[in-house]
C-alpha positions as CSV (number, residue, x, y, z in Angstrom):
1,M,97.1,59.0,60.6
2,K,95.7,62.5,59.7
3,L,93.3,62.1,62.6
4,N,96.1,61.1,64.9
5,R,98.1,64.1,64.0
6,I,95.1,66.4,64.7
7,V,94.6,64.7,68.1
8,T,98.3,64.9,68.9
9,A,98.4,68.6,67.9
10,S,95.3,69.3,70.0
11,V,96.8,67.6,73.0
12,S,100.1,69.3,72.6
13,A,98.4,72.7,72.4
14,G,96.3,71.9,75.5
15,L,99.4,70.9,77.4
16,L,101.2,74.1,76.4
17,L,98.3,76.2,77.5
18,C,98.1,74.4,80.8
19,G,101.8,74.9,81.2
20,L,101.5,78.6,80.6
21,I,98.6,78.9,83.1
22,L,100.6,77.0,85.8
23,A,103.9,78.7,85.1
24,D,102.8,82.3,85.0
25,P,99.2,83.6,85.3
26,V,100.2,87.0,83.9
27,L,101.6,85.4,80.7
28,A,98.5,83.2,80.5
29,G,96.2,86.3,80.3
30,E,95.8,87.5,83.9
31,K,96.3,91.3,83.6
32,T,96.4,92.4,87.2
33,I,98.7,92.1,90.2
34,K,96.9,92.2,93.5
35,I,98.2,94.5,96.2
36,G,96.6,94.1,99.6
37,N,96.4,97.3,101.7
38,I,95.5,97.1,105.4
39,I,95.0,100.6,106.7
40,P,92.7,102.4,109.2
41,L,89.7,103.7,107.4
42,S,87.6,104.1,110.5
43,G,88.4,104.7,114.1
44,P,90.9,107.1,115.7
45,S,93.4,107.0,112.8
46,A,90.9,107.1,109.9
47,S,92.1,110.5,108.7
48,V,95.7,109.4,108.2
49,G,94.5,106.1,106.7
50,Q,92.5,107.9,104.1
51,Q,95.4,110.2,103.2
52,G,97.6,107.1,102.6
53,K,94.8,105.5,100.5
54,N,94.6,108.6,98.4
55,A,98.4,108.7,97.8
56,R,98.4,105.0,96.9
57,E,95.6,105.5,94.4
58,M,97.3,108.4,92.8
59,A,100.6,106.5,92.4
60,V,98.8,103.4,91.0
61,E,96.8,105.5,88.5
62,E,100.1,106.9,87.2
63,I,101.8,103.5,87.1
64,N,99.0,101.8,85.3
65,A,98.5,104.7,82.9
66,N,102.2,104.5,82.0
67,G,102.1,100.9,80.9
68,G,101.8,99.0,84.2
69,I,104.6,96.4,84.9
70,K,106.3,96.1,81.5
71,S,108.4,93.0,82.4
72,L,105.1,91.2,83.1
73,G,103.5,92.1,79.8
74,G,102.0,95.4,81.0
75,A,100.1,93.9,83.9
76,K,98.3,96.5,86.0
77,L,98.3,96.9,89.8
78,E,95.0,96.1,91.4
79,M,94.4,97.6,94.8
80,L,92.5,95.7,97.5
81,Y,91.7,97.6,100.7
82,A,90.9,96.3,104.2
83,D,90.0,98.5,107.2
84,S,92.0,97.7,110.3
85,E,90.0,100.0,112.4
86,S,93.3,100.5,114.2
87,K,92.7,97.1,115.9
88,P,95.5,94.5,115.9
89,E,93.1,91.5,115.8
90,K,91.3,93.1,112.8
91,G,94.6,93.6,111.0
92,V,95.6,90.0,111.5
93,S,92.2,88.6,110.3
94,E,92.3,90.8,107.2
95,A,95.8,89.7,106.4
96,E,94.6,86.1,106.5
97,R,91.7,86.9,104.2
98,L,93.7,88.9,101.7
99,I,96.3,86.1,101.5
100,N,94.1,83.1,101.5
101,T,90.9,84.3,99.8
102,E,92.0,87.3,97.6
103,K,95.4,85.7,96.8
104,V,97.3,89.0,96.9
105,N,100.8,89.1,95.6
106,V,102.1,91.8,98.1
107,L,100.8,93.3,101.3
108,T,101.2,96.8,102.6
109,G,100.2,98.6,105.9
110,C,99.2,99.2,108.5
111,W,100.1,102.7,109.8
112,N,99.4,101.8,113.4
113,S,102.5,100.1,114.8
114,A,100.3,98.0,117.1
115,V,98.5,96.6,114.0
116,T,101.6,96.3,111.8
117,Y,103.6,94.2,114.3
118,P,101.3,91.2,114.5
119,T,100.1,91.5,110.9
120,T,103.7,91.2,109.5
121,A,103.9,87.8,111.3
122,V,101.0,86.6,109.2
123,A,102.7,87.6,106.0
124,E,106.0,86.0,107.2
125,R,104.2,82.8,107.9
126,Y,102.9,82.6,104.3
127,G,106.0,84.0,102.8
128,I,104.2,87.0,101.3
129,P,106.3,90.2,100.9
130,F,105.0,93.0,103.2
131,I,105.9,96.7,102.6
132,V,105.7,98.9,105.7
133,P,105.4,102.5,104.4
134,V,105.5,104.3,107.8
135,S,104.8,102.3,111.0
136,V,107.7,103.3,113.2
137,S,108.0,100.8,116.2
138,D,111.5,99.5,116.3
139,K,110.4,95.9,117.0
140,I,108.6,95.6,113.6
141,T,112.0,95.0,111.9
142,E,113.5,93.2,114.9
143,Q,111.6,89.9,114.5
144,G,114.2,88.3,112.2
145,F,111.7,88.2,109.3
146,K,112.8,88.0,105.7
147,N,109.6,89.3,104.0
148,V,109.1,92.6,105.8
149,F,110.5,95.8,104.4
150,R,110.1,99.3,106.0
151,I,110.5,102.5,104.1
152,A,110.2,105.0,107.0
153,A,112.7,105.7,109.8
154,K,112.0,103.7,113.0
155,D,111.0,105.4,116.2
156,S,114.5,105.3,117.8
157,W,115.7,107.4,114.9
158,W,112.7,109.9,115.3
159,T,113.4,110.3,119.1
160,R,117.2,110.5,118.5
161,D,116.6,113.4,116.1
162,Q,114.1,115.1,118.4
163,F,116.7,115.3,121.1
164,S,119.4,116.4,118.6
165,F,117.1,119.2,117.6
166,L,116.5,120.3,121.1
167,K,120.2,120.5,121.8
168,D,120.7,122.5,118.7
169,M,117.9,124.9,119.6
170,E,119.4,125.4,123.1
171,K,122.7,126.2,121.5
172,E,121.5,128.4,118.7
173,F,119.2,130.5,120.9
174,K,121.2,130.3,124.1
175,T,118.1,129.1,125.9
176,P,118.6,126.2,128.4
177,V,116.1,123.3,128.6
178,K,116.1,121.4,131.9
179,K,112.7,119.8,132.4
180,L,110.8,117.6,130.0
181,A,107.2,116.4,130.0
182,F,106.2,113.3,128.0
183,V,102.6,112.9,127.0
184,Y,101.6,110.2,124.5
185,E,98.8,108.0,123.2
186,N,98.9,104.6,125.0
187,G,99.4,102.3,122.0
188,D,102.6,100.7,120.7
189,W,103.4,103.9,118.8
190,G,103.3,106.2,121.8
191,K,104.8,103.8,124.3
192,G,107.6,103.1,121.8
193,F,108.5,106.7,121.6
194,A,108.2,107.2,125.4
195,S,110.6,104.4,126.2
196,Q,113.2,106.0,123.9
197,W,112.6,109.5,125.3
198,K,113.3,108.3,128.8
199,K,116.5,106.7,127.8
200,L,117.7,109.7,125.8
201,A,116.6,112.2,128.5
202,A,118.7,110.3,131.1
203,E,121.7,110.3,128.8
204,A,121.4,114.0,128.1
205,G,120.8,115.0,131.7
206,Y,117.2,116.3,131.4
207,E,114.8,115.9,134.3
208,V,111.5,114.2,133.4
209,V,108.8,115.9,135.3
210,L,105.8,114.1,133.7
211,D,105.4,110.7,132.0
212,E,101.7,110.5,131.0
213,P,100.1,108.0,128.6
214,Y,96.4,108.5,127.6
215,P,93.8,106.8,125.4
216,S,93.6,108.4,122.0
217,T,89.9,107.9,122.0
218,A,89.5,110.3,125.0
219,T,87.0,113.1,124.6
220,D,88.3,115.1,127.6
221,L,92.0,115.6,128.1
222,S,91.7,118.5,130.7
223,P,93.0,116.2,133.5
224,V,96.1,115.5,131.4
225,V,96.6,119.2,130.6
226,Q,96.2,120.1,134.3
227,K,99.1,117.6,135.1
228,I,101.2,119.3,132.4
229,K,100.6,122.7,133.9
230,R,101.5,121.5,137.4
231,A,104.6,119.8,136.2
232,R,106.1,123.2,135.0
233,A,108.1,121.6,132.2
234,D,110.3,123.6,129.8
235,V,109.4,121.4,126.8
236,L,106.4,119.2,126.2
237,M,106.9,116.2,123.9
238,L,103.8,114.6,122.3
239,V,102.7,111.6,120.4
240,S,99.1,111.9,119.2
241,N,96.6,111.0,116.6
242,A,94.5,113.7,114.9
243,A,91.5,114.1,117.2
244,D,93.6,114.0,120.4
245,A,96.3,116.3,119.0
246,I,93.6,118.9,118.3
247,L,92.0,118.4,121.7
248,L,95.3,118.6,123.6
249,T,96.4,121.8,121.7
250,N,93.2,123.6,122.3
251,T,93.0,122.5,125.9
252,L,96.6,123.7,126.5
253,A,95.6,127.1,125.2
254,A,92.5,127.2,127.3
255,Y,94.5,126.5,130.5
256,K,97.2,129.0,129.4
257,V,100.0,126.5,129.9
258,K,103.4,128.1,129.6
259,L,106.1,126.2,127.8
260,K,109.4,127.0,126.0
261,A,108.4,124.6,123.2
262,V,106.1,121.8,122.2
263,V,107.7,119.1,120.2
264,A,105.4,116.7,118.4
265,S,106.0,113.4,116.5
266,G,104.1,113.6,113.2
267,G,100.9,111.6,113.1
268,G,98.0,113.8,114.3
269,H,100.0,117.0,114.3
270,A,101.0,116.4,110.7
271,D,97.4,115.7,109.7
272,P,95.9,118.4,107.4
273,S,92.9,118.7,109.7
274,F,95.1,119.7,112.7
275,I,96.0,123.3,111.7
276,K,92.4,124.0,110.5
277,A,90.9,122.8,113.8
278,A,93.6,124.1,116.2
279,G,94.0,127.5,114.4
280,K,96.2,130.0,116.1
281,N,96.7,127.6,119.1
282,A,98.9,125.5,116.8
283,R,101.3,128.4,116.2
284,F,105.0,127.7,117.1
285,I,104.6,123.9,117.6
286,F,107.5,121.9,116.3
287,D,106.8,118.7,114.6
288,I,109.2,116.0,113.3
289,V,108.4,114.4,110.0
290,E,110.0,112.7,107.0
291,W,108.8,115.2,104.5
292,E,107.4,118.7,104.1
293,T,106.0,120.5,101.1
294,D,109.0,122.9,101.0
295,V,111.5,120.1,100.6
296,N,114.1,120.7,97.9
297,K,113.6,117.6,95.8
298,P,112.9,117.4,92.0
299,G,109.2,116.9,91.3
300,A,108.1,117.4,94.9
301,K,106.3,120.7,94.2
302,E,104.5,119.3,91.1
303,I,103.4,116.0,92.7
304,N,102.2,117.8,95.8
305,A,100.2,120.3,93.6
306,Q,98.7,117.3,91.7
307,Y,97.7,115.6,95.0
308,K,96.3,118.9,96.4
309,D,94.3,119.5,93.3
310,K,92.9,116.0,93.4
311,Y,92.1,115.7,97.1
312,G,92.0,119.2,98.5
313,Y,95.0,119.2,100.9
314,N,98.8,118.8,100.8
315,L,100.7,115.6,101.1
316,T,101.9,114.6,104.5
317,G,105.1,112.7,105.4
318,E,103.0,109.5,105.9
319,A,101.2,110.0,102.6
320,V,104.5,110.5,100.7
321,D,105.7,107.2,102.2
322,A,102.5,105.5,100.9
323,Y,103.0,107.1,97.5
324,L,106.6,105.9,97.4
325,S,105.6,102.4,98.5
326,M,103.7,101.9,95.2
327,Y,106.7,102.9,93.2
328,L,108.9,100.6,95.3
329,I,106.5,97.7,94.4
330,K,106.7,98.7,90.8
331,D,110.5,98.8,90.8
332,A,110.7,95.3,92.5
333,L,108.1,93.7,90.2
334,E,109.9,95.1,87.1
335,R,113.2,93.5,88.3
336,A,111.6,90.3,89.5
337,A,109.8,89.9,86.2
338,S,107.8,87.2,88.1
339,L,104.9,86.8,90.5
340,D,106.7,84.1,92.4
341,K,106.7,85.4,96.0
342,D,110.3,84.4,96.6
343,D,111.4,86.3,93.4
344,I,109.5,89.4,94.6
345,R,111.1,89.1,98.1
346,K,114.6,88.8,96.6
347,A,114.0,91.8,94.3
348,L,112.9,93.9,97.4
349,A,115.9,92.8,99.3
350,D,118.1,93.9,96.4
351,T,116.5,97.3,96.1
352,H,118.5,100.4,95.5
353,L,116.0,103.0,94.4
354,T,117.3,106.5,93.9
355,S,115.1,108.1,91.2
356,G,111.7,108.2,89.8
357,P,108.4,109.9,90.8
358,G,108.3,108.2,94.2
359,M,111.7,109.6,95.3
360,I,110.3,113.0,96.4
361,V,111.2,112.1,100.0
362,G,113.9,114.0,101.9
363,Y,116.5,111.3,101.7
364,D,118.4,110.0,98.6
365,A,117.7,106.3,98.4
366,V,115.7,103.3,99.5
367,E,117.9,100.4,100.3
368,F,117.2,97.8,102.9
369,D,119.5,96.4,105.5
370,A,119.5,92.7,106.7
371,S,116.5,93.5,109.0
372,G,114.4,95.0,106.2
373,Q,114.9,98.6,107.4
374,N,115.5,101.3,104.9
375,S,119.0,102.5,106.0
376,H,118.7,105.9,104.3
377,A,115.5,107.1,105.9
378,S,115.9,110.5,107.6
379,L,113.8,113.2,109.3
380,V,113.3,116.9,109.4
381,M,111.8,119.3,112.0
382,V,109.1,121.8,111.0
383,Q,107.5,124.7,112.9
384,I,103.9,125.8,112.5
385,N,103.8,129.6,112.0
386,D,102.1,132.4,110.1
387,I,104.7,134.5,108.2
388,G,102.1,136.4,106.2
389,N,100.4,133.7,104.2
390,G,98.4,132.0,107.0
391,L,99.5,129.2,109.2
392,E,101.9,126.8,107.4
393,R,104.5,124.2,108.2
394,I,108.0,125.5,107.7
395,T,111.1,123.3,107.6
396,V,113.6,124.5,110.3
397,W,116.0,121.6,111.0
398,P,118.6,120.3,110.2
399,K,119.8,123.9,109.7
400,I,121.1,123.0,106.3
401,A,117.5,122.2,105.3
402,R,116.0,125.3,106.9
403,R,113.7,127.3,104.6
404,P,115.8,130.3,103.5
405,G,115.0,133.6,105.3
406,Y,113.1,131.9,108.2
407,T,114.3,132.0,111.9
408,P,112.6,129.6,114.2
409,V,110.7,131.0,117.2
410,F,112.3,129.5,120.3
411,P,111.4,129.8,123.1
412,K,107.7,130.0,122.5
413,P,106.4,133.5,123.4
C-alpha cells in the first residue's frame, strides 16, 4: 500500500507537471516571449531599418531590466530579427519561418508598405498578432483582418495634412501656389501617396504639371530633375528613401531648380544621414513626420538623449513608432496575462494606452478602431534650417505646435 501511494503520488505529480507545461509554457519555466521583427537590414531601406532595430532594442532592454512581463512571472521579451531586404517575397517567407520554425508569439514590421501588405496576410492566416509600427499604405488595414494593428497614421492622413499645410502656408505668407510636381519612389509607399495627392490636388484646384515615379535604387536621377525643372512647378512633393532623397536634393541644387517649396514625406528625408549628406542643399525643405525632437511631451527629451548617446544620432518618427511598439506589446501582454494568441489579440484590440515611456509621440493615445488603425495618430510638419546651431529640423505646423520664436521660410529663397 505504501508503494502504491508513492506510485500514485509520482503519477499525480507527473500529470500536474505535464498540465503546467501544456497549459502555459511561461508558468512551466519558459522565461522568454518571442517577438519576431521583419525589417529591412540590407537594400535601399537598410538605414531606416537599423534605426527601428535600435529603438526596439533600447525599449526591450528597458522592459526586461524593469522586471519583464510581471503578469507572466517576469518573462522577458526575446527579439528575433529577419531581414526583408525590402522585398515582399522575402518578408512573406520570413514570416512563415518565424511563425512555424521559431514559434514567435507576436510579429512586427515591415517598414516598407509593399512588404508589410502581403506579410500581414501570413500572420492573419495563422492568427498571430501583427504590430505595424509605421508602414503607411491605407490598404494594410483595409483587408478585414483581425490580427493587424497599426500605430502610425495611414498615407491618406499624411497627404491630407500635407495639403492642409500648403493651404495654411499660402494664407499665412500671402503666397499663392498653383502648380504641383509629384515625384516619388515607385513602390507601394510612393504610389500610395501619389494616388492621394492627385485626388487632393483636383479637389483643391491645383494644376499637376509632373507625375513622375522612379526606382529608389537609381544611381542617376538627373533625367528626373531635368523634368522637374522643365515643369516649372511652384511646389515639389516627394516620397523617397534615404539614398534617393540625398541624390535628388543634391541634383536639384546642381541644376539650380527654382521652387517655392519642397514638401517631403518622411522616410529618407527624415533619415539622420540625409542632412549630413545633403548639407546646405537640404535647407528650407519641409518634411511631414509623426514626431520631432522638439516635441513637447514628457520624457521625450530624455529618451532622445539616451538614444543619441547610445547610437550617435537622434530618434526619427519611424524609430519612435518602433520604440512605442515594444511598450504596446508589453501593455497588451500584461493585460492578457497569457501567451494564447487569441488572448493577445483581444488585449491589443482593447488597447487604450495614454502614458508610459513609449508615449513620447505627438498624439495622446494609442487606441485601435475596428480595422486595426490607431485612431489617434497625427502628424507634424518640420522645416530644415540653420538658425545658428547648424542645420536642424524645426517643427512649424500645425501652428499651435510651432517652435516658439521660429518663422517658417516660405517661399524658398
